[in-house]
Each structure stands twice: as structure tokens, then as C-alpha cells.
BAFI-3210 file (N, C-alpha, C; in Angstrom, 3 decimals, decimal comma, padded with zeros to 6 digits):
// residues 123
n [1|2|3|4|5|6|7|8|9|10|11|12|13|14|15|16|17|18|19|20|21|22|23|24|25|26|27|28|29|30|31|32|33|34|35|36|37|38|39|40|41|42|43|44|45|46|47|48|49|50|51|52|53|54|55|56|57|58|59|60|61|62|63|64|65|66|67|68|69|70|71|72|73|74|75|76|77|78|79|80|81|82|83|84|85|86|87|88|89|90|91|92|93|94|95|96|97|98|99|100|101|102|103|104|105|106|107|108|109|110|111|112|113|114|115|116|117|118|119|120|121|122|123]
n.u [000,835|000,428|002,144|001,438|003,131|005,684|005,782|006,663|009,435|010,145|009,675|011,555|013,946|013,832|013,963|016,531|018,160|017,557|018,588|021,285|021,896|021,394|023,357|025,644|025,402|025,072|027,024|028,257|027,177|027,588|030,365|031,487|030,391|031,525|034,227|034,279|034,164|032,903|029,888|029,702|028,042|028,501|026,812|025,961|028,310|028,813|026,676|027,127|029,666|028,995|027,282|029,092|030,788|028,950|028,406|030,943|031,078|029,117|030,457|032,205|034,120|035,574|033,889|035,263|037,688|036,777|035,865|038,292|039,620|038,066|038,434|040,777|039,971|037,560|038,557|040,188|038,203|036,556|038,307|038,616|035,971|035,688|037,709|036,661|034,312|035,430|036,935|034,874|032,869|034,033|036,144|036,953|037,398|036,800|034,992|036,769|039,197|040,427|041,655|041,820|041,534|043,463|043,920|044,889|044,895|043,883|042,471|040,505|039,108|038,134|036,384|034,580|033,468|031,918|029,452|027,027|023,725|024,084|026,418|028,130|030,324|031,967|033,941]
n.v [-001,177|002,276|004,798|007,891|009,239|008,888|010,319|013,159|012,777|011,239|013,060|015,082|013,588|012,837|015,363|016,155|014,220|014,791|017,411|016,823|015,338|017,367|019,240|017,817|017,525|020,072|021,762|020,187|019,671|022,190|022,697|020,390|020,634|023,024|022,398|020,316|017,668|014,459|013,664|011,050|008,716|009,782|010,406|007,784|006,480|007,907|007,175|004,418|004,356|005,502|003,545|001,430|002,413|002,406|-000,355|-001,300|000,049|-001,304|-003,590|-002,960|-001,032|002,231|005,191|007,244|005,975|003,870|005,291|006,380|004,008|003,042|004,941|004,711|002,386|003,089|005,129|003,771|002,159|004,155|005,318|003,173|002,917|005,417|005,220|003,144|004,439|006,581|005,248|003,923|005,825|008,321|008,111|009,211|011,923|015,510|017,211|018,893|017,665|017,934|016,469|016,780|019,218|021,963|024,351|027,480|028,757|031,398|031,423|029,567|030,948|033,060|031,718|030,707|033,086|033,796|032,611|033,665|035,251|037,696|037,638|039,020|039,175|037,115|034,218]
n.w [000,000|-000,637|001,081|002,437|004,081|003,158|000,839|000,799|001,302|-000,921|-002,994|-002,417|-002,603|-005,314|-006,530|-005,712|-006,962|-009,622|-009,765|-009,380|-011,742|-013,596|-012,894|-013,536|-016,293|-017,394|-018,562|-020,437|-023,163|-024,364|-024,054|-025,279|-027,795|-028,786|-028,777|-030,463|-029,610|-029,272|-027,550|-026,039|-024,394|-021,818|-019,508|-018,969|-018,207|-015,894|-014,199|-014,097|-012,870|-010,403|-009,440|-009,265|-007,231|-005,165|-004,909|-004,157|-001,744|-000,313|000,186|002,166|001,512|001,738|000,696|-000,700|-001,251|-002,860|-005,069|-005,994|-006,614|-008,711|-010,656|-012,518|-013,839|-015,120|-016,680|-018,563|-019,720|-020,812|-022,665|-024,426|-025,404|-026,633|-028,600|-030,154|-031,044|-032,502|-034,498|-035,766|-036,534|-037,151|-038,910|-041,387|-040,935|-041,198|-043,872|-045,199|-044,942|-042,503|-039,557|-036,816|-034,149|-033,209|-030,840|-029,514|-026,112|-026,244|-028,696|-028,035|-025,995|-027,544|-029,264|-027,399|-026,510|-028,625|-028,577|-027,830|-028,385|-029,667|-031,235|-033,363|-036,114|-035,422|-036,037]
ca.u [000,000|001,159|002,129|001,570|004,224|006,913|005,683|007,592|010,809|010,338|009,740|012,852|014,989|013,749|014,473|017,980|018,778|017,425|019,564|022,610|022,052|021,461|024,673|026,655|025,240|024,729|028,049|028,850|026,854|028,206|031,816|031,820|030,013|032,504|035,528|034,058|034,391|031,593|029,272|029,370|027,740|029,039|025,935|025,930|029,508|028,651|025,782|027,808|030,698|028,321|026,808|030,274|031,202|027,945|028,618|032,149|030,732|028,367|031,424|033,076|035,087|035,284|033,343|036,320|038,639|036,165|035,897|039,671|039,957|037,346|038,811|041,565|039,192|036,633|039,353|040,545|036,961|036,124|039,216|038,272|034,699|035,928|038,464|035,696|033,462|036,213|037,259|033,665|032,039|034,757|037,397|037,337|037,633|035,841|034,943|037,924|040,407|040,943|041,445|041,711|041,565|044,455|043,620|045,576|043,904|043,244|041,472|039,402|038,312|037,422|035,260|033,595|032,780|031,064|028,307|025,804|022,822|024,542|027,821|028,383|031,725|032,729|034,183]
ca.v [000,000|003,532|005,569|009,328|009,750|008,799|011,165|014,304|012,288|010,814|014,265|015,727|012,729|012,961|016,683|016,164|013,417|015,577|018,517|016,238|015,065|018,648|019,840|017,052|017,653|021,412|022,360|019,244|019,885|023,424|022,520|019,390|021,154|024,008|021,763|019,250|016,377|013,813|013,439|009,636|007,910|010,353|010,141|006,352|006,177|008,516|006,331|003,144|004,574|005,694|002,233|000,671|002,900|001,930|-001,788|-001,446|000,513|-002,370|-004,624|-002,457|-000,034|003,630|005,744|007,964|004,974|003,140|006,190|006,440|002,707|002,871|005,970|004,206|001,383|003,785|005,874|002,829|001,794|005,321|005,442|002,119|003,262|006,543|004,714|002,430|005,439|007,335|004,386|003,506|006,899|009,529|007,704|010,058|013,319|016,460|017,274|019,599|016,891|018,145|015,286|017,188|020,658|022,458|025,752|028,100|029,208|032,630|031,054|028,926|032,001|033,795|030,896|030,660|034,378|033,942|031,710|034,371|035,613|038,901|037,424|039,453|039,295|035,954|033,227]
ca.w [000,000|-000,750|002,312|002,209|004,899|002,376|-000,341|000,808|001,157|-002,305|-003,821|-002,164|-003,169|-006,768|-006,919|-005,523|-008,024|-010,846|-009,712|-009,584|-013,174|-014,302|-012,633|-014,272|-017,741|-017,864|-019,414|-021,379|-024,574|-024,856|-024,149|-026,271|-029,103|-029,229|-028,977|-031,432|-028,972|-029,212|-026,240|-026,178|-023,210|-020,582|-018,358|-018,671|-017,434|-014,576|-013,408|-013,897|-011,859|-009,120|-009,000|-008,864|-005,915|-004,221|-004,694|-003,348|-000,406|000,346|000,557|003,211|001,057|001,965|-000,544|-001,414|-001,737|-003,974|-006,231|-006,488|-007,200|-009,975|-011,625|-013,651|-014,577|-016,016|-017,658|-019,630|-020,397|-021,598|-023,811|-025,379|-026,052|-027,538|-029,753|-030,994|-031,684|-033,483|-035,629|-036,458|-037,075|-037,562|-039,526|-042,505|-040,588|-041,739|-045,331|-045,755|-044,701|-041,158|-038,732|-035,424|-033,921|-032,261|-030,548|-028,380|-025,129|-026,704|-029,693|-027,325|-025,344|-028,587|-029,723|-026,328|-026,427|-029,809|-028,495|-027,445|-029,485|-030,363|-031,560|-034,728|-036,451|-034,953|-037,078]
c.u [000,882|001,016|002,344|002,680|005,540|006,928|006,608|009,056|011,104|010,450|011,089|013,984|014,998|014,282|015,991|018,699|018,695|018,400|020,982|022,858|022,153|022,830|025,768|026,591|025,055|025,766|028,577|028,455|027,496|029,696|032,180|031,449|031,013|033,855|035,468|034,455|033,032|031,162|028,767|029,241|028,299|028,111|025,868|027,151|029,425|027,786|026,436|028,914|030,105|027,827|027,975|030,781|030,221|028,160|029,867|031,899|029,952|029,273|032,471|034,104|034,635|034,824|034,403|037,327|038,064|036,127|037,279|040,095|039,281|037,778|039,681|040,815|038,269|037,362|039,692|039,297|036,474|037,002|038,895|036,969|034,898|036,707|037,539|034,817|034,217|036,524|036,014|032,982|032,809|036,062|037,854|037,667|036,542|035,949|036,168|039,244|041,000|040,657|041,354|041,839|042,645|044,178|044,499|044,515|043,181|042,172|040,264|038,517|037,538|036,221|034,176|032,823|031,829|029,812|026,991|024,957|023,293|026,016|028,078|029,879|032,562|032,870|033,408]
c.v [001,243|004,331|007,042|009,942|009,769|009,745|012,378|013,877|011,882|012,021|014,955|014,905|012,818|014,295|016,748|015,360|014,168|016,739|018,004|015,963|016,363|019,295|019,112|017,374|019,076|022,002|021,454|019,485|021,139|023,218|021,514|019,852|022,154|023,384|020,607|017,878|015,702|013,542|012,000|009,006|008,477|010,121|008,663|005,937|006,764|007,636|004,984|003,263|004,784|004,366|001,362|001,098|002,447|000,457|-002,023|-000,976|-000,522|-003,514|-004,106|-001,431|001,351|004,253|006,498|006,991|004,179|004,002|006,286|005,127|002,517|003,864|005,431|003,167|002,066|004,668|004,972|002,434|002,925|005,525|004,387|002,419|004,419|006,086|003,965|003,423|006,148|006,489|004,011|004,658|008,097|009,214|008,679|011,491|014,207|016,528|017,946|018,875|017,064|016,900|015,613|018,704|020,973|023,936|026,232|028,510|030,481|032,326|030,387|029,962|032,809|033,003|030,792|031,963|034,584|033,077|032,399|034,733|036,818|038,774|037,721|039,541|038,132|034,961|031,969]
c.w [000,000|000,539|002,001|003,056|004,134|001,181|-000,293|000,660|-000,280|-003,238|-003,657|-002,776|-004,691|-007,258|-006,776|-006,606|-009,352|-010,892|-009,918|-011,065|-013,980|-014,109|-013,408|-015,760|-018,248|-018,819|-020,494|-022,837|-025,149|-025,063|-025,232|-027,674|-029,638|-029,543|-029,962|-030,888|-028,854|-027,770|-026,225|-024,801|-021,914|-019,389|-017,985|-017,862|-016,034|-013,683|-013,121|-012,843|-010,474|-008,562|-008,545|-007,494|-004,838|-003,883|-003,852|-001,916|000,373|000,796|001,538|002,789|001,484|000,645|-001,353|-002,012|-002,906|-005,234|-006,838|-007,143|-008,557|-011,051|-012,769|-014,485|-015,579|-017,018|-018,841|-020,409|-021,304|-022,822|-024,860|-026,123|-027,031|-028,767|-030,711|-031,746|-032,801|-034,713|-036,437|-037,190|-037,604|-038,273|-040,605|-042,143|-041,161|-043,257|-045,940|-045,494|-043,324|-040,316|-037,250|-035,315|-032,906|-032,083|-029,416|-027,363|-025,550|-027,751|-029,047|-026,656|-026,378|-029,084|-028,660|-026,223|-027,597|-029,743|-028,178|-028,640|-030,271|-030,717|-033,035|-034,953|-035,942|-036,087|-036,784]
res [x|x|x|x|x|x|x|x|x|x|x|x|x|x|x|x|x|x|x|x|x|x|x|x|x|x|x|x|x|x|x|x|x|x|x|x|x|x|x|x|x|x|x|x|x|x|x|x|x|x|x|x|x|x|x|x|x|x|x|x|x|x|x|x|x|x|x|x|x|x|x|x|x|x|x|x|x|x|x|x|x|x|x|x|x|x|x|x|x|x|x|x|x|x|x|x|x|x|x|x|x|x|x|x|x|x|x|x|x|x|x|x|x|x|x|x|x|x|x|x|x|x|x]
***
């Protein structure tokens, strides 16, 4: 049976989880879009890593230590997934033959400043 006593807790927990996902994903589409880095399964890796830390915590690991232990594992996994993506979908590069982007910090700041609605004269 549904308990109305749990409803406020469920609403607060849902809002907190939603805010966490929003905070994780708020800057990624903008940053990855400007830098031309694909946004491949980032939220899935975040949830999978969180679940891995939870499972290790259930087996007596400290939460910080479990996160540090999983970091290299997920780094290697992420590199493998990105390599697969790149070899499968981006093998040919861009239409003009460019295969990667190299920008100085000044060029990056200029491109970031050209993202607003009134960005006239930007490349």
C-alpha cells in the first residue's frame, strides 16, 4: 500500500537526483560542441561509476577509496569506447580533410565568447 508519509521524502529525493544530473550535464553539450568532442555515453559512465562505488561501499570499502579505485578502470573503459566510436564513425575526418583541432587558449576564449545571441563578427 502507498504511504503518504513517504511522499515528501520521495519528492525531495527525486528533486535532488534531478539537480545532480542537471549539474553534471549542464556544461557538457556546450563545451563538447565548441571543442568538437563527441558526447558519447558520458551520463551512462557517470551512473555506472556511481553504481560501482555503491557496490564497493556495500562490501566495506570507503566511498572515497572506492571512487579512487574505480577511476583508472573507467578511464581505460572510456578510452576504449571513444576509440571504438572514433574508428567507427569519424574515420574520414571532416569534409575539408581536417582530422583534429588544435587551438591556443586565446582562440578557445574567442570561440567561447562567440556563443551568445549577439555574436556578430565571430568566425
